Backbone bond lengths (Angstrom), bond angles and torsions (degrees), N, CA, C in turn:
res aa  C-N    CA-C-N  psi(-1)  N-CA   C-N-CA  omega(-1)  CA-C   N-CA-C  phi
1 M - - - 1.444 - - 1.553 107.32 -
2 Q 1.343 113.19 135.64 1.453 118.22 -178.53 1.524 111.27 -87.62
3 L 1.323 116.07 133.43 1.458 120.96 -178.59 1.529 109.85 -84.14
4 L 1.336 115.77 150.86 1.447 122.41 176.22 1.506 109.38 -96.97
5 T 1.322 116.98 157.44 1.448 120.97 177.11 1.528 108.44 -105.77
6 C 1.318 116.25 130.79 1.454 121.80 177.92 1.529 108.85 -68.69
7 E 1.314 116.64 131.39 1.457 121.28 -179.65 1.502 112.59 -68.89
8 A 1.321 117.23 -27.68 1.446 121.22 -175.32 1.544 112.83 -82.59
9 C 1.371 116.74 -43.68 1.471 119.25 -173.80 1.521 114.10 -122.55
10 D 1.325 119.83 1.39 1.459 126.06 -179.61 1.537 112.31 61.08
11 H 1.309 117.75 22.89 1.482 122.66 176.60 1.519 109.44 -82.27
12 Q 1.352 118.79 142.38 1.451 123.85 178.23 1.520 108.73 -74.78
13 V 1.407 114.84 130.12 1.459 120.12 -173.50 1.539 108.01 -133.76
14 S 1.322 117.17 147.17 1.476 122.37 176.80 1.536 109.01 -66.24
15 P 1.337 118.39 143.21 1.475 120.23 177.88 1.526 113.76 -65.72
16 S 1.321 118.08 -18.32 1.473 119.74 178.09 1.525 112.50 -85.31
17 A 1.325 118.36 -10.44 1.463 120.97 -179.61 1.534 111.12 -75.23
18 R 1.334 114.25 142.87 1.479 119.42 179.33 1.511 110.96 -91.58
19 R 1.323 115.99 -25.11 1.463 120.65 -179.41 1.529 108.39 -136.72
20 C 1.312 113.85 151.83 1.488 119.17 176.40 1.513 108.29 -70.34
21 P 1.368 117.84 127.49 1.460 119.33 179.70 1.530 112.52 -70.89
22 N 1.345 116.80 -17.35 1.450 120.71 -179.28 1.522 111.69 -82.30
23 C 1.380 117.78 -48.41 1.461 120.02 -174.27 1.535 114.04 -118.57
24 G 1.329 116.99 -13.90 1.468 120.04 178.79 1.517 114.43 88.01
25 H 1.327 116.92 4.30 1.461 120.94 -179.55 1.541 110.53 -66.35
26 S 1.363 116.65 138.98 1.471 120.71 -177.78 1.528 108.95 -69.68
27 L 1.319 115.60 131.88 1.453 122.15 -179.57 1.523 112.83 -106.85
28 K 1.302 117.87 2.00 1.468 121.59 -174.26 1.498 109.41 -63.15
29 Q 1.301 116.78 115.49 1.456 124.81 177.74 1.526 107.76 -95.30
30 L 1.319 115.51 151.87 1.455 118.04 174.57 1.506 109.37 -70.78
31 P 1.327 117.27 140.70 1.474 118.73 178.28 1.531 109.84 -68.27
32 K 1.338 114.89 155.73 1.447 120.56 -175.86 1.550 112.10 -57.55
33 P 1.346 121.24 -41.70 1.461 118.94 178.64 1.528 112.80 -60.52
34 V 1.325 117.99 -33.31 1.456 119.95 178.46 1.540 109.46 -69.33
35 K 1.309 116.92 -38.98 1.468 120.07 178.29 1.520 110.70 -64.11
36 V 1.349 115.29 -40.22 1.466 119.77 177.96 1.510 110.06 -64.94
37 L 1.323 117.93 -42.09 1.447 122.59 179.20 1.547 111.52 -61.18
38 I 1.321 115.28 -42.42 1.456 120.24 178.41 1.532 109.90 -63.59
39 A 1.346 116.19 -43.78 1.468 119.92 179.43 1.526 110.30 -63.16
40 V 1.337 118.80 -40.96 1.458 122.25 178.01 1.518 110.55 -63.16
41 C 1.314 116.74 -43.95 1.480 121.12 179.13 1.541 110.28 -61.31
42 I 1.321 117.31 -41.86 1.456 119.94 177.91 1.516 110.57 -64.71
43 F 1.333 116.72 -42.99 1.459 120.43 179.15 1.531 111.74 -62.22
44 V 1.341 116.01 -45.45 1.489 119.54 179.39 1.526 109.99 -64.38
45 G 1.329 116.46 -40.50 1.477 119.21 177.41 1.513 112.52 -61.83
46 L 1.327 117.28 -43.83 1.464 121.16 176.26 1.514 111.69 -63.28
47 F 1.329 116.34 -42.27 1.478 120.98 178.47 1.539 109.38 -61.02
48 Y 1.342 117.07 -46.72 1.469 120.80 -179.71 1.545 109.87 -61.93
49 W 1.310 116.69 -45.09 1.492 120.38 179.99 1.532 109.64 -60.71
50 F 1.337 117.12 -47.03 1.471 121.72 -179.27 1.528 110.03 -61.22
51 D 1.333 116.85 -43.48 1.463 120.79 -179.54 1.536 109.85 -64.63
52 K 1.310 116.64 -38.83 1.479 120.09 178.99 1.525 110.69 -65.52
53 V 1.313 117.69 -42.93 1.456 122.27 177.91 1.525 110.51 -62.26
54 M 1.335 116.17 -45.40 1.478 119.80 178.57 1.511 111.42 -64.60
55 M 1.325 118.20 -38.04 1.473 121.78 179.64 1.521 108.95 -65.11
56 Q 1.317 117.29 -42.33 1.469 120.28 178.23 1.517 110.50 -61.91
57 R 1.334 117.26 -38.54 1.446 121.72 178.92 1.522 110.42 -66.29
58 R 1.341 116.77 -42.38 1.462 120.44 179.42 1.528 110.31 -65.94
59 V 1.329 117.52 -39.99 1.445 121.33 179.34 1.530 110.23 -65.31
60 S 1.313 117.83 -42.81 1.468 119.72 -178.77 1.545 108.67 -69.23
61 E 1.322 119.76 -35.76 1.443 121.03 176.82 1.538 110.20 -66.33
62 A 1.317 117.11 -41.61 1.459 120.96 177.42 1.516 110.51 -65.15
63 D 1.339 116.71 -38.40 1.461 120.35 178.08 1.519 111.10 -63.67
64 R 1.325 116.84 -43.34 1.472 119.70 176.77 1.521 111.29 -62.97
65 A 1.325 117.76 -41.77 1.466 120.42 178.16 1.501 110.47 -63.24
66 L 1.316 117.38 -40.69 1.470 121.39 179.39 1.520 110.60 -64.90
67 Q 1.326 116.99 -43.91 1.467 120.29 178.22 1.502 110.81 -62.08
68 Q 1.304 117.38 -39.83 1.478 121.96 178.29 1.517 109.77 -64.26
69 S 1.334 117.72 -43.77 1.460 121.39 179.30 1.519 110.61 -64.35
70 V 1.317 117.66 -40.70 1.466 120.40 178.76 1.526 109.46 -65.90
71 S 1.319 118.52 -39.96 1.469 120.61 177.22 1.531 111.43 -63.29
72 E 1.318 116.72 -41.74 1.472 120.19 178.68 1.528 110.24 -66.31
73 A 1.330 116.86 -40.93 1.478 120.69 178.28 1.521 109.86 -64.58
74 D 1.304 116.55 -40.29 1.479 121.17 178.56 1.521 110.07 -62.63
75 R 1.322 117.41 -45.84 1.463 120.09 178.00 1.520 111.54 -62.02
76 A 1.325 117.17 -41.41 1.461 121.64 179.10 1.534 109.80 -64.39
77 L 1.325 117.37 -41.15 1.452 121.21 177.91 1.514 111.86 -64.94
78 Q 1.321 117.19 -43.70 1.480 120.74 176.78 1.517 110.40 -61.44
79 Q 1.314 118.19 -40.96 1.469 120.64 178.73 1.533 109.06 -66.34
80 S 1.315 118.91 -39.13 1.444 122.25 179.12 1.512 110.75 -64.26
81 V 1.317 117.43 -42.07 1.464 122.20 177.41 1.535 109.89 -62.22
82 K 1.336 115.59 -44.13 1.478 119.60 -179.53 1.551 109.39 -64.38
83 D 1.329 117.68 -41.74 1.471 120.98 178.89 1.518 111.05 -63.56
84 T 1.340 116.74 -39.84 1.452 122.27 178.39 1.523 110.44 -65.35
85 Q 1.331 116.75 -42.39 1.472 120.17 177.83 1.519 111.23 -64.01
86 D 1.324 115.89 -40.85 1.472 120.08 178.04 1.520 110.31 -63.57
87 A 1.319 117.37 -42.45 1.463 121.73 -179.62 1.532 109.66 -65.25
88 L 1.342 117.56 -40.17 1.455 121.58 178.92 1.519 110.71 -64.95
89 E 1.324 116.64 -43.20 1.464 120.34 177.70 1.526 111.64 -61.99
90 A 1.335 116.17 -40.81 1.466 120.28 178.16 1.539 109.52 -65.24
91 Y 1.309 117.39 -42.40 1.470 120.85 178.65 1.517 110.75 -62.00
92 E 1.358 115.96 -46.48 1.488 119.34 178.84 1.501 111.66 -62.63
93 F 1.333 117.76 -39.43 1.434 121.98 177.51 1.529 110.70 -63.20
94 D 1.308 116.62 -43.55 1.469 121.89 179.35 1.530 109.66 -63.28
95 R 1.319 118.96 -43.07 1.490 121.49 178.48 1.491 110.08 -64.56
96 A 1.352 117.74 -41.86 1.454 120.50 178.62 1.529 110.89 -64.54
97 L 1.323 117.47 -37.91 1.466 122.32 176.90 1.506 110.14 -64.33
98 Q 1.318 117.40 -44.59 1.468 120.65 -179.71 1.541 110.55 -65.23
99 Q 1.351 115.65 -40.10 1.467 119.90 178.30 1.522 109.93 -64.22
100 S 1.340 115.79 -39.56 1.466 119.56 179.49 1.542 109.63 -65.05
101 K 1.317 118.04 -42.26 1.483 121.38 177.37 1.520 110.30 -60.45
102 K 1.349 116.22 -43.69 1.443 121.68 179.66 1.523 111.91 -62.23
103 D 1.370 114.31 -45.30 1.454 119.51 179.41 1.543 110.18 -63.53
104 T 1.311 115.27 -39.95 1.484 118.71 178.49 1.513 109.52 -64.68
105 Q 1.309 117.57 -42.94 1.478 121.30 178.45 1.522 110.24 -61.93
106 D 1.348 117.53 -41.71 1.437 120.82 179.59 1.513 112.34 -63.28
107 I 1.342 115.82 -37.29 1.478 120.99 178.53 1.531 109.26 -66.01
108 F 1.353 116.19 -44.94 1.450 119.25 178.76 1.527 111.76 -62.35
109 D 1.332 115.02 -39.95 1.474 119.97 179.26 1.543 109.69 -66.09
110 A 1.310 116.27 -36.92 1.476 119.55 -178.11 1.511 111.73 -67.44
111 F 1.349 118.04 -32.79 1.470 122.15 179.17 1.514 111.93 -92.93
112 G 1.258 118.56 4.15 1.431 124.05 175.13 1.497 115.69 72.82
113 R 1.180 119.12 21.85 1.470 128.58 177.42 1.448 110.45 45.56
C-alpha cells in the first residue's frame, strides 16, 4: 500500500487515515466521482458561456444585417417616391401643355384664323 504525504508537515501517512497523526491536518481527499462531477460541471458551464457569447454575436450580426436591409429599403422607397413625384410633375406639365395648345387653338378658331 502506497503512503500519502501530508501537505502540512510532509509526514508519511496511511491512505485510510483521515488526519495526519503528526500534525492533525485533514487528509480527506474528494472521491474520484466528485472530481469528475466537478470537471463536468465546469465543462458544461464553459460550453454554456461560449454558446451564449456566440449567440450574442450571431444576434448582433443579424441585427446589423437587418439595419442595413432596412436602410437599403428606405433608400429604395425614397427613390421610388422621388421617381413617382417626377413622373407626376411630367404628367401635369404635359396636361398643362395640351390644355394650352387647345386654348390657343380655340382662340385661333374664335378669330377665324
